[in-house]
C-alpha positions in Angstrom: 39.1 20.0 -44.5 40.1 16.3 -44.6 40.8 16.2 -40.8 37.4 17.8 -39.9 35.3 15.6 -42.4 36.9 12.2 -40.7 36.0 13.9 -37.4 32.2 14.6 -38.4 32.1 11.2 -39.6 33.8 9.5 -36.5 31.2 11.5 -34.4 28.0 10.3 -36.8 29.4 6.7 -36.1 29.5 7.4 -32.5 25.9 8.4 -32.5 24.4 5.7 -34.3 26.4 3.3 -32.0 25.2 5.4 -29.1 21.8 7.0 -29.5 20.9 9.3 -27.0 18.4 7.8 -24.4 14.8 8.0 -25.1 13.4 11.0 -23.6 10.1 10.5 -21.5 7.3 12.9 -20.2 5.0 12.1 -17.9 1.7 13.8 -17.5 -1.5 13.5 -15.7 -5.0 13.6 -17.5 -8.0 13.1 -15.6 -10.1 10.4 -16.7 -13.2 12.3 -16.8 -16.6 9.5 -17.1 -14.2 6.9 -16.6 -14.4 4.0 -13.9 -10.8 3.0 -12.7 -10.8 -0.6 -11.1 -7.5 -1.9 -9.6 -7.2 -5.3 -7.7 -4.2 -5.8 -5.4 -3.1 -9.3 -4.2 -0.8 -9.3 -1.0 1.0 -12.8 -0.6 3.2 -13.1 2.8 4.6 -15.6 4.7 5.2 -15.3 8.2 7.2 -17.0 11.1 6.6 -16.3 14.9 8.2 -16.9 18.0 6.5 -16.1 21.0 8.4 -16.5 24.3 9.4 -20.0 24.9 6.5 -21.2 23.0 7.0 -23.5 19.6 7.4 -21.6 16.5 4.3 -20.9 14.4 4.0 -20.5 10.7 1.2 -18.4 9.1 0.7 -18.1 5.4 -1.9 -15.4 3.7 -3.2 -14.3 0.9 -5.3 -10.7 0.6 -7.3 -9.2 -2.0 -8.8 -6.1 -2.1 -9.9 -3.7 -4.8 -10.2 -0.1 -5.2 -12.4 1.7 -7.5 -13.2 5.6 -8.5 -14.4 7.5 -11.3 -14.2 11.2 -12.0 -17.1 13.0 -12.2 -16.3 16.4 -12.5 -13.1 18.7 -13.7 -12.9 22.0 -11.8 -11.6 25.1 -13.4 -8.7 25.1 -11.2 -7.2 21.8 -12.7 -8.7 19.6 -9.9 -10.8 16.5 -9.9 -13.5 15.6 -8.1 -13.7 11.6 -7.8 -16.3 9.0 -6.3 -14.1 6.3 -4.2 -15.1 2.9 -2.9 -13.1 -0.1 -1.8 -15.9 -2.9 -2.7 -13.9 -6.0 -1.7 -11.3 -7.3 0.7 -10.7 -11.3 0.9 -8.4 -13.0 2.8 -7.5 -16.8 2.7 -5.0 -18.1 5.3 -3.9 -20.9 7.2 -2.1 -21.8 10.6 -1.3 -25.0 12.3 -3.3 -27.0 9.4 -6.2 -24.5 9.9 -7.8 -22.5 6.9 -9.6 -19.4 7.3 -11.6 -17.7 4.5 -13.1 -14.3 5.0 -14.5 -12.2 2.0 -16.2 -9.0 2.5 -17.9 -7.8 -1.0 -20.3 -4.6 -1.1 -23.7 -5.6 -1.8 -23.2 -9.2 -1.2 -23.0 -11.5 2.4 -20.3 -12.3 4.3 -18.2 -15.3 3.8 -16.6 -15.9 7.3 -15.1 -19.4 7.6 -12.6 -18.4 11.0 -12.7 -20.7 13.6 -13.9 -19.1 16.9 -11.5 -19.5 20.2 -12.9 -21.6 22.7 -12.9 -19.9 26.3 -11.7 -16.9 25.1 -14.9 -14.4 24.5 -13.4 -11.2 25.0 -10.5 -12.1 22.0 -13.9 -13.6 20.0 -15.5 -10.1 20.4 -12.3 -8.2 19.5 -11.9 -10.5 16.1 -15.9 -9.1 15.1 -15.2 -5.7 15.6 -12.1 -5.9 13.3 -14.5 -7.9 10.6 -17.5 -5.1 11.5 -14.7 -2.1 10.4 -13.6 -4.0 7.5 -16.8 -4.3 6.4 -17.7 -0.7 6.9 -14.7 0.3 4.7 -15.9 -2.1 2.2 -19.6 -0.4 2.3 -17.9 3.3 2.9 -18.5 5.5 -0.6 -16.5 8.9 0.0 -15.0 11.7 -2.4 -11.9 12.7 -3.3 -10.0 15.8 -4.7 -7.7 15.0 -6.9 -4.6 17.8 -8.4 -3.9 18.4 -11.6 -0.6 16.4 -11.2 -2.8 13.6 -10.0 -2.1 13.7 -6.2 -4.9 13.2 -3.9 -5.6 16.5 -2.3 -8.6 16.0 -0.2 -10.9 13.1 1.2 -14.4 13.7 2.1 -17.1 11.8 3.9 -14.8 8.6 4.6 -14.9 9.0 8.3 -18.3 10.1 8.5 -19.5 6.8 6.6 -17.3 4.3 8.9 -19.0 6.0 11.9 -22.2 5.2 10.8 -21.7 1.7 10.1 -19.9 1.3 13.5 -22.4 3.6 15.7 -24.9 0.9 16.6 -22.4 -1.8 17.7 -22.7 -2.3 21.5 -19.7 -4.7 22.6 -19.8 -6.0 25.9 -16.4 -5.8 27.3 -14.7 -3.1 28.3 -11.5 -4.1 26.0 -13.7 -4.2 23.3 -15.7 -1.0 23.8 -12.1 0.7 23.7 -11.3 -0.7 20.8 -14.1 0.0 18.8 -13.6 3.7 20.0 -9.9 3.6 18.8 -11.2 2.1 15.3 -13.7 4.6 14.9 -11.3 7.6 16.1 -8.6 6.0 13.9 -10.9 6.0 10.6 -10.5 9.8 9.8 -10.8 11.5 6.4 -6.7 12.3 6.9 -6.0 8.6 7.4 -7.7 7.8 4.1 -6.0 10.5 2.2 -2.6 9.6 3.1 -3.7 6.0 2.1 -4.8 7.2 -1.1 -1.5 9.4 -1.6 0.4 6.2 -0.9 -1.1 4.9 -4.1 0.9 7.4 -6.0 4.4 6.2 -4.7 5.5 5.0 -8.1 5.3 8.1 -9.3 8.5 10.2 -10.2 8.6 13.8 -8.8 10.4 14.8 -12.2 8.2 15.1 -15.2 10.6 14.6 -17.4 13.3 11.7 -17.6 15.5 9.8 -19.9 16.0 6.2 -19.9 18.5 4.5 -17.8 18.4 7.4 -15.4 18.9 7.1 -11.8 17.8 9.4 -8.8 17.4 9.2 -5.1 15.0 10.8 -2.5 13.9 10.5 1.0 10.2 9.7 2.0 8.8 10.3 5.5 6.8 7.4 7.3 5.3 6.8 10.6 5.6 3.9 12.8 3.8 3.7 16.2 3.8 7.1 16.1 7.0 7.9 15.4 8.1 9.5 12.3 11.4 8.1 10.6 13.2 8.3 6.7 13.4 5.5 4.2 15.9 6.1 1.8 14.7 5.2 -2.2 16.8 4.7 -5.2 15.1 4.8 -8.6 15.8 4.2 -12.3 13.7 4.6 -15.3 14.7 1.2 -16.9 12.9 1.5 -20.2 9.5 1.5 -22.4 7.5 -1.4 -22.5 3.5 -2.3 -23.8 1.7 -3.7 -20.8 -2.1 -4.5 -21.4 -1.8 -2.5 -24.8 -0.4 0.6 -23.2 2.7 2.3 -23.6 4.3 2.2 -20.3 7.2 3.4 -18.3 9.1 0.6 -16.5 10.3 2.3 -13.4 12.6 0.3 -10.6 12.7 1.6 -7.2 14.6 0.1 -4.0 13.9 0.8 -0.8 17.3 0.6 1.0 17.8 -1.8 4.1 17.3 0.1 7.6 16.5 -0.5 11.1 14.0 1.1 12.8 13.6 1.1 16.8 11.0 2.8 19.2 10.8 2.4 23.3 8.2 3.3 25.7 8.1 1.8 29.7 6.2 -1.0 28.6 7.2 -2.2 24.9 10.7 -2.0 22.9 10.1 -2.4 19.2 12.8 -3.2 16.8 11.9 -3.6 13.1 14.8 -4.6 10.6 13.7 -4.3 6.8 16.1 -5.7 4.4 16.0 -4.2 0.6 12.5 -3.8 -0.9 12.6 -4.2 -4.6 9.5 -2.5 -6.5 8.7 -2.5 -10.1 5.8 -0.7 -11.6 4.8 0.2 -15.2 3.0 3.6 -15.6 1.1 4.7 -18.5 3.2 8.3 -18.9 0.8 9.7 -21.2 -2.3 9.9 -18.4 -0.7 9.0 -15.3 -2.1 5.8 -14.4 -0.5 2.9 -12.9 -0.9 -0.1 -15.3 0.9 -3.1 -13.2 3.3 -3.0 -9.9 5.0 -5.6 -8.1 6.6 -5.2 -4.7 8.9 -7.8 -3.0 9.8 -7.3 0.9 11.3 -9.0 4.0 11.2 -7.7 7.2 11.7 -8.7 10.7 10.4 -7.3 14.0 11.0 -8.2 17.6 9.2 -6.6 20.5 9.9 -7.0 24.2 6.7 -6.2 26.3 7.7 -5.4 30.4 4.0 -7.0 32.2 4.2 -5.1 35.8 1.4 -7.3 37.1 3.5 -10.3 36.6 6.6 -8.7 36.5 8.0 -10.8 33.9 9.4 -9.9 30.2 7.5 -11.0 27.0 9.5 -11.2 24.0 7.9 -11.9 20.3 10.1 -12.4 17.0 8.5 -12.1 13.6 10.1 -12.8 10.4 7.5 -12.0 6.9 8.4 -12.4 3.8 5.9 -10.9 1.3 5.0 -10.3 -2.7 2.1 -7.3 -3.3 1.1 -6.8 -6.7 -1.4 -4.3 -8.2 -3.2 -4.7 -11.5 -5.1 -2.5 -13.6 -8.6 -4.1 -14.3 -10.2 -1.5 -16.3 -10.7 0.1 -18.2 
């Protein structure tokens, strides 16, 4: 009896010193009637070496907004959302030149980007890219979201982009082909994949304990070729961010090398370890804040049949992406 009492006391003391890890249950609640506003800031520094030319250094800051509103919750648990991306801003510097361009829905475009002399085709191509970004900012589309918060379907995005771009009449053949590619690539399916990527910080399991770790593989596509990347997850703890109780999750994308080759192009991409930290309101499924740090090196070798030479480009990019919940 005495030994049993001592054992029970010992177990109680051990539990006091090492209490059970806090259990977190992740839920998703459609924010019916609420407008959710996110802002993402992308900071990048890039070093480029093209053939025998001198190295070039670039730095840029990109800002874009994502706004959506749940207007209806269906009997099957899915939600009907109205979505827009009303702001896209870029600030950059290269060779002591500053570039500022801002697209904002309902406001005049700000464009302080120098044109290249004697390069009409390139200038026309750049203009098409800008028109495509403006079309994206002006677009309004619908999205069906599952009861778990995963986007299921996008409707109206492709139609909106096509309507904005269909009256453009580029002069050069190169720009005409580019316009066709921009319209063809702006599909509801491509936007659905983008919206689904916004859920990349959410664990697939609904119940986890603080300190728990796990691994998974994610499929992605580069230059039309699919490949898998490996991720390691950890539920670090629970913190209050912007007045919300949030699960702090750390995700590491393990280093990898990816290669793809065609008759004219050899592309090699080497990515260092990417570290992502996200704060999730586990009571309603909202991402409150996230940060991603990465470094990637690419090497491209292009065979040019007409000149019978080989042109090589090497890029090293280091970036930090931050997303903040602006409202509510």
